[in-house]
N, C-alpha and C positions, 0 to 999 in steps of 0.2 A: 338834403341828400344829393350831394353831387350827381349828376349824372353818370360820369366816369368812375365813381366810388366802386363800383360792381368790381370792377377786376381786381382789387385788391383781395375779394372773398374766396373760398373753391370752387369752383366751376361744377355743378353735377352735368350729368351724360346730355341732357334734352340741352342745357346752356351752351356748352360744350359746340355741339352739334348745329344747333342753331344762330351762333356768332360765326363758327367756319366756313359755314354756307353763305352768310352772306357777304364775309369777305371776299371768297373765293367769285361772286356775284360783282363784286365792286373792281377785284382785279380784270375780270373780262370785259366788265363796260370798261373798264379805261384804254385796255388793248384794243378791243373795238373802235374806238374814238379814236387813236391816233394812226390807224389804219383809213384812211379819209376814203381810198377806192373800195373798201372791204362791203359788201350786199347786205342787206338788213336782214339780222338773226335775231334768233328769237330772245335773246340775251339784251337787244337792245329795248330802251324804253320808248320808240317810237312804234316797234313790234304791237299789235293787234293783242285784244285778249282771247280771242276766237283762235283756233289753229284754223279751221275753216268754217264757212257759213252753218248756218242752220240747213237751210233747202241751198239749193242749186240760183245761186244769185241770176239776175238780167240783168242789173247793172253794179257798174263799178264806181259813180261817182256821180255824185248831184250840183248843177248848177241851179240855185233858189236865187230867180227875180223877183225882191221883195217890195211889193208896192206900197210905201210905208205912208197911213195916210189914209187910207181905205177908198179904192176905186169906186166909183158907182155901178154898179153890175146893170142896172137897168137904162143906164146909159151907153152902155158899152156891150154888150152880149146877151141881156135877160128881155125878151123882147116880148111889151104887154099892150097891147093891143087896146083892150080894156080901159087899161090904164089914162092910155090917152083918149079917149072916150068920155070917162070921168075927170078929165081934167078940168082942177076948180073946186069941184066938189071935197066936202068932206071926208075924212078917213072915216067908212063905219065905224062903230064900235065892236061891232060881229068879227069886224077882221082884227083890230086890233087886241081883243082881249085881254084890254086891262096890262099889257105888256108897258114896263116901267121903262119910260123915256128917260133922256140925260137933260141937265137942266136947262139946257139951250135951248129945249125946244117944252121939254112941261110947263113951262104956263103959258103958253102959244093960249088965244081963247079958240084959234079953229088951227086944224089940221090939214088944209087945202092938198089935196092928191095932185103930181107931178108927173104929168107923164114925159117922155124924154123930148124935145125938139129934135133930136138929130135922127136918121133915117136909118130905117133897118134893111137887110135884103140877106138872102141865103145865099152859100158861098159853096162852091166845093160841090163833087159828086154824093158827099154828106147830106149840103144845105144846111151846112152848120150857119143859126144866125147872127150877124153880126153888126156891129152900127159905121156907119161910113166913117166914124172917126177911125177906125181902125185899117186903112186898105190894105197893107202890108201881112197884117195878121190873117185878115181873109182869104191871099193868097196860099197860106198853109192851112186853110180852115181841114182836110183831110189827114192831116198831119198832126191835130189836139184832139187832146182827150177834156174834153170840156166840163168840169162839175159843177153844175148849178145849184147844186142843194147843199153848202156849206153852212155850216153856223154855228157858230162859240158862246160862249155865256158872259164875254166880258162886254162893257159898254163905252168904255174909256181908253183911248189911245194904248197909255202905258202898261198896261197889263193883258190889255189886248195882244197887241206884239210879243210882249215878257211870254205870253200863253203860247203862242206860234212857235216862239224860237225854242222854249225849254219844257213845253206842257207844265206849267205853271202861270197864274196868274202872279204870283209873290217870286220874286227875286231870289235869287241865288241860288237857282236850278243848272245844271249845267244844261248850254245847247245845246242844240242837234247834231251840229259840226262836230261839237267834241265827242256827245256818244260815240260818233259814227268815227271819227279817232281812237277813242278808247276801244271801240270793237273790232274794227279792221287795221287799224294800225295804219301809217305811212306806206302808201308805194313809192314814193321819192324819197331819197337821206337828204337830200337837199335841197328842198324848200318845205315849209309845211303844209300838214295835212289839210290843214282847215285856213281860207284866207278868205279874208273879206273889204268886198269893194263898194263905198257910196258915194251916190252923186254928188258934184261937188252944184254948189248954188241952191239947192233944191232942200235947203233943211226947213221946215215947218212945226216939225215938232221935233225935241230933242231922239238923238239916238246913240242910248249908253254904249259903252263898251262892255255892258255887263252879260248886252245881248248875243254878245260870240265870247262868253267868259266859262270857262269849265269848272266853273261853282264849286263841288266837294270832289273833282275828279282829278288827280292828278294832274298840276299845271302843263305841263306838257303840250296836252288835248285842246287849249285854250286857242280860238281862233286868231290871226292877225294879221291887223289892217295895212292892205298895203295903199299909199297914197298917192296923189298925184304930185308931180313936182320933182324936184331934183334928189329929194332924199324919202322914196317911197317906203323905208322903213327905218320910224325912228331910232338913231342911235345903232345905226349897223356901222356906220363909216368910221374907223379907224380914226383916231384922236391925233391931230397934224405930229410929227414925232416918233408916229407909232408901225412898223412896216408890216406886213404882211408875217413875215419871218419870225420877226419879234412877238405879234400877238400868237402865233403858231406856239411858240415855246413858253410865254409865261401859259395859257390853255394846257400846255402838257401837265406846268408844272401845279399849278390848281388842280388840276384832275387827281395828281396824285396825293392834295391835301385833303381832297373832297374824299378819296378813297378811304383816308385814312379816320376820316373823322365818320363815314358811313359805315365803317365796319366796327365803330363803337358805339354808334347810335341806332343803325339801323333803319334810319328814317327814310322813305325814300323819295322825299321830295329833293333831298340831297345828289341823288342822282337824276331826278328833273333838271334840275339845275345846271349841274354839269352838261347833260343832255342839250339844253337851250344854248349854254354857251357854243356846244361846237356846233348845235344848226346857224346860229347865228354865223358864225366865223365860216363856214357852208356859203349861204344865201349873202354876201358878199360879193360873192361871183355870181350866181344863181339867178339872184332877184334883178340887178340890172339887164341881166342876158334875156328875162322873160317881160322884161318890159319896155324893152328895147323893139319899138313895132317899124323901125324905120327900113328893115327888110320886108317887108308886106308887100305884095305887088299891089299894080293898082287896082286890081280886078276888087280886090278885096275892100278897100276902099270907097268903089267905086259899089258894093253890096252893101256894108253897114254905112255909108252916106259919109261927108265931108266931117261931121261932128266926131267922128274915131278917130280924128288927126287931132285933136283938141284934149289933152289928161283931164280925166276926171268926169267927163261925161259919159251919160250911162253906153251913150254907143262906146266911146271909147274904153270903158268895162266889159265891153261884153265882147270884144275883139280880144281884151283880154284875158275874160274866161274861156274862150276859147282857146288860147296858147295856157294856160294855167291847165284845165284840161287835158289838152296832150302830153302834158308834163305829167298826169298821174298824180296829180291832186284831187283830193277825196269829195273835198265841201268847197264849193265855191260860192259865198253867199252874196250876194247883188242886193243893196237899198237901195230904192228911188222913191225918195219922201218928197212930199208936195199933194197929197190925193185930197186932203182935209179938204173939202168946199161947201162949206155952210153956207157960202154967198158967193154967188158969181159963177154957180160951176158951168152953165155952158162954156164961157172963158178961159178958166184955170181948166177943165177936163181937157179943152181943144190942146192946149197947150204940151199938159201932162201927157196925153195919148201920142201926138208929135217927137216928145222926147224919145218915147219907146217902142215905136210902131215897126219901122223898119228895123232899126236896131234888132228889138224880137225875134223878128224876121229871118235878120242876116244870120243870127246866132244859128236858129233851128237848119239854114239850107248851110251854111257852111259846115258844123256837124254832119248834115247830111252827105254834103259831099264827100268826104272825109272818111265817110262809115264810120261814123264816133257815136252817131246817133243811138245806134246800136244798142251800147252800153253807158249813155248818159242819160240821166235823166233830166230835164230840165221844166222848172216849176212854176210858174207868173200866178203871182196873187198880192190881197192886203191880208189885213189882221180882220177886217168885216168889210160890209158893205154898207149901201147908205138907203136913208127910207123914201118911201114912195111916195111922202109928202114932204112939201116944200117947209124949209126952215126958214123962218122970214116970208116976205112981200112975194109974192107968186106972178109975173106979168106974164106976158107972153113972150119974152126975148130971155126973161130971166130969172134963175131960181136959186134957193140950196138946197143941200138934204143932210138931216144930220147922220148921226153914226147909226149902223142897223146892221146886228149880230144875227137875226133870226134865218137869214137869206143870205147867202153873196156867191160867188161865183169867179173860179181860178181856173187855171188849166194846165196839165201836165202833158208833155211829149218827148219820146221817144224809150227805147227800153223797155217793150214787151208793151206798154199801156197803149191801149185802142184807140187807135188814130182815128178822123170823123167821127168820132164819137161823144156824146150829149147823154149825160150821166144826171138822174133826179130833175126833181122839178117845184116850181113853185106856185101858189095860185098866181089869179088873173088879175088880182094886185100887184101881187110882186113883195107882199108881206109875207109870208110865210112857208116853210117848205110841204110841200104834200105827198112827197114824192121822193122816195131813197134819200131819206136826209145823212149828212158826210159831216159827224164831229171833226173836231179838231184834232184830237184823238186816235180816231178812223183814218184823216188822212198821213199823219204820222206814223201810224202803226203799217199804211199801205205802203208807204216810201220803202219802211226799214224792210218790209217784205222782197221787192224787188231786192234789194241789196244783199239778199240770202240772210236777212236778220228776223227771227222771231222775234218779237217785241218785248213780249214776255218772259225771253229769257235771255238778254241782256241787260246785266243789274250791277248796281255799285251800291255794297253794304255802309251804310254811314249814318251813326248815331244809334246804331240797334237795327236800323230797318232797312230792306232791300228798295231801292227806288228805281226806278226806268223814268225813260223821256214819256212814256204812253201813264204813267203815272200809275192807277189803279182801273183804266179804263181802255179804250181803244178795240176795234174789231178792225180785221183787213175786209177791205171791199175789193173782192177779187174778182167782180162785175167790169174793174174798170181795166181787168189785164187781159191781154190777147191769148 
């Protein structure tokens, strides 16, 4: 039977009002899009599901600095003098407790414990322990909420990153930014609610676009990757021979045709498609403007470092994150790969820390100076941590560390999270959480809570089941909040 064949049948009362209502919605949507200067309204697909937040929101947006590959907490934040004292000795079986290992170390004859070769010191009035690898981060010790008891279920990169981004180790679920776009909507009709920036030349594991995908949510909620170079968003520019006026007329006619199809079929993805065409049209002006950092004063580049002048670097992306946050982009995801140090860790982590240390400090300092840290959450961390034993040969100057999901460290700053605060703890070997564990779903629930969302209430029904970012778990860790 043809999808349109039902129009030949006599409509009952329910069918009439259902189809008539959809038609009015389509007309209203088309009118909204043709008024480029109109503010966002409830009829817009970019409006969020929630008329208001479940609880008063502390934060309006998130900047998530994701350290892909798994930074070693033992060489950055989690100071373990006992581990240094027992350097080279075998990991006690009573500490490992039969935990499964990756195939990269499960066949090792020994698991020699490896203390960090880097010096640690306490910083700020709070006395937060940090490694010498992070001199700039140490300056903002009193602004950071360190969570030292993070733990995850995944043992390999792809499922672990997918877990952090979507709440599931299996691909196909909506990403964090997509959930936020779905719940709260866009606060800027000229830019996506969810933007992704990836550091160039630092890829050691692939980062698939599904990590910022919308999953089963409407496609308008997917993340949009901004690239370095002349074309930040692919296929955004008009082809040769197509003027802006011609593009405008084409979109108007296309909206009319799609509105007719929507009236017939009632498929919300039709409106999503039109909405994305319109967003792309507005982004032809808004994206070049936000990506143009030439007007930033010299003091900004002194703060972020000269790397900020080079498109695609982590420092440049941090500066762009601040510019996007100023324009009320809801979720800004930065990926900085390169933290997977199975061997040669001392040299590798030194380079990685140098990449992110000053820029992370600059971002917090910049937001704070502009009064934006009060309603912006900045999150720093990877998909898991690293083992306290060496993968491969352990020497006085060199070692590697395998993946470790049992305990690792991340930090959060801004929007009511306690500054100068260290939460949770690990054993003296840095292998197991012994105090206040924080699961991935707990972290996700807590971040949503700061944004005014009760994680159990933000759901989407798909294939007969109601899904949410935190799946069937997650507890808000209110101790992290001031």
